[in-house]
Each structure stands twice: as structure tokens, then as C-alpha cells.
C-alpha positions in Angstrom: -5.5 -14.9 17.3 -3.7 -18.2 17.1 -1.4 -18.7 14.1 -0.8 -22.1 12.5 2.8 -23.3 12.3 3.0 -22.4 8.6 1.6 -18.9 9.2 4.0 -18.4 12.1 6.9 -19.6 9.9 5.9 -17.2 7.1 5.6 -14.3 9.6 9.1 -14.9 11.0 10.5 -15.3 7.5 8.9 -12.0 6.5 10.1 -10.2 9.6 13.6 -11.6 9.0 13.5 -10.4 5.4 12.3 -7.0 6.4 15.0 -6.6 9.0 17.7 -7.5 6.5 16.3 -5.0 4.0 16.6 -2.2 6.5 20.4 -2.2 6.6 23.2 -2.8 9.0 21.5 -1.3 12.0 18.8 -4.1 11.9 21.2 -6.9 10.9 21.9 -7.9 14.5 18.1 -8.2 15.2 17.8 -10.3 12.1 20.6 -12.6 13.3 18.9 -13.0 16.7 15.6 -13.8 15.0 17.4 -16.4 12.8 19.0 -17.9 16.0 15.6 -18.1 17.7 13.8 -19.7 14.7 16.4 -21.2 12.3 13.8 -23.2 10.3 11.8 -20.1 9.3 14.7 -17.7 8.8 17.4 -20.2 7.6 16.4 -20.0 3.9 16.6 -16.2 3.8 20.0 -14.8 3.3 21.1 -11.3 2.3 21.4 -12.4 -1.3 17.9 -14.0 -1.2 16.6 -10.8 0.3 18.1 -8.6 -2.4 16.7 -10.9 -5.1 13.2 -10.9 -3.6 13.2 -7.2 -2.9 14.5 -6.2 -6.2 12.1 -8.3 -8.2 9.0 -7.2 -6.3 10.1 -3.7 -5.3 9.5 -4.2 -1.5 9.7 -7.0 1.0 6.6 -9.2 1.4 5.9 -7.9 4.9 5.7 -4.3 3.7 3.3 -5.4 0.9 1.1 -7.2 3.4 1.2 -4.3 5.8 0.0 -1.9 3.2 -2.6 -4.3 1.9 -4.6 -4.4 5.1 -5.6 -0.7 5.2 -6.4 -0.9 1.5 -8.7 -3.9 2.1 -10.3 -2.2 5.1 -11.1 0.9 3.0 -12.7 -1.4 0.3 -14.8 -3.2 3.0 -16.1 0.2 4.3 -16.9 1.3 0.7 -18.8 -1.9 0.0 -20.7 -1.5 3.3 -21.7 2.0 2.4 -22.9 0.8 -1.0 -25.0 -1.9 0.7 -26.6 0.6 3.0 -27.3 2.9 0.1 -28.8 0.1 -2.0 -30.9 -1.0 1.0 -32.4 2.5 1.4 -33.1 2.7 -2.3 -34.7 -0.7 -2.6 -36.4 -0.9 0.8 -39.8 -0.7 -0.8 -39.2 -3.9 -2.7 -38.5 -6.1 0.4 -42.0 -6.0 1.7 -40.7 -5.8 5.3 -40.8 -9.6 5.6 -38.4 -11.9 7.3 -36.3 -14.4 5.4 -38.4 -17.4 4.3 -41.7 -15.5 4.5 -43.7 -13.7 1.8 -45.6 -10.5 1.9 -44.9 -8.3 4.9 -43.6 -10.9 7.2 -46.9 -12.9 7.3 -46.2 -16.6 6.5 -48.1 -18.1 3.6 -49.3 -14.7 2.3 -48.3 -14.0 -1.2 -46.1 -10.9 -1.6 -47.4 -8.4 -4.1 -45.2 -6.1 -6.1 -47.5 -3.1 -5.8 -45.8 0.3 -6.2 -45.3 2.4 -3.2 -44.6 6.2 -3.2 -42.2 7.7 -4.0 -41.8 6.3 -7.5 -38.3 5.2 -8.4 -38.8 5.5 -12.2 -41.5 7.2 -14.2 -42.5 6.4 -17.8 -43.0 9.7 -19.7 -42.9 8.8 -23.4 -46.5 7.9 -23.9 -49.1 10.6 -24.9 -52.1 8.3 -24.2 -53.2 5.7 -21.7 -50.8 2.9 -21.0 -52.6 -0.4 -21.8 -49.9 -3.0 -21.2 -46.6 -3.5 -19.3 -44.3 -6.5 -19.5 -41.3 -7.1 -17.2 -38.4 -9.2 -18.1 -38.0 -12.1 -15.6 -34.2 -11.9 -15.4 -33.0 -8.5 -16.4 -34.2 -5.1 -15.0 -36.1 -4.2 -18.1 -39.7 -3.3 -18.8 -41.7 -2.6 -22.0 -44.9 -0.7 -22.1 -47.6 -0.2 -24.8 -50.0 2.6 -25.1 -53.2 3.6 -26.9 -51.2 6.1 -28.9 -49.5 3.2 -30.7 -46.0 3.6 -29.1 -44.0 1.0 -27.2 
């Protein structure tokens, strides 16, 4: 991976800040890094490091380091949700490719016919259902029956 000059500068400044925050044993490494890249590390002194660490609780490099695994876990969780939703709603897709309708056959209208197993079952009517209306935007349906209930 190739870093831009700005990213490289920020990385060096973060490493310099981290080394300074680790105490006297790492101070020599921080000085050598500052000598190697004075533009990136020149603005970070021990006083600046104490200010930035005390206001945020931890140096920026430590925050970024812990953010990566957190984001990776979130990505995995979202991928699991997508897979679960794909299994649940597979019957709705019709098996077609993108840009086609109805089972992958171009030009054929896709029909929303129910396929077993049923995802939801209406159980409140005691007589024959005579009408069903589906909201065009929201996932809502209303049904009417011969028993006079909706």
C-alpha cells in the first residue's frame, strides 16, 4: 500500500507522539525519528504530547490501532446480517440477474407469487379472505374478510 505524503507525515507524527508517551526508554527512538523526518515530528514536543494525550486519554496512534479491529468486527457482523437476510428473502428475488425480470428471463414480468414455506400467516379472520392491499412503500398489508373484519 502506498501512502500519500500527508498520510506518511501523519503516521510519522503519530509514531513520534506514541514513542514520547511511552517514557524515557523510548525517547531516544523518538529523537532519531524526529531527526529522520523533522517536518512530520518537528511540531510534536513533550509538552504537546502531554496536552494531546491528556485531553483525549490516549495518543492518536493507539486510538487508530484499536479502531481497526473494532471496524473489522463490525464489517463481519454486517456481512453475517446480509447473508441471513439473503436466506430469509431469497424467495423474493425470483432468481434473476440484475436488470432482468422474472427468473432471469429478459422481458418476462416477475410475479410475486408466494412460495412455500410461508414467511407470515394471517390468522385473525374466521371466514374467507376477500381482499388484500399492500402498501407500495412500507412493509404493511391489510386484508378484508367475509366475516366483516379487517
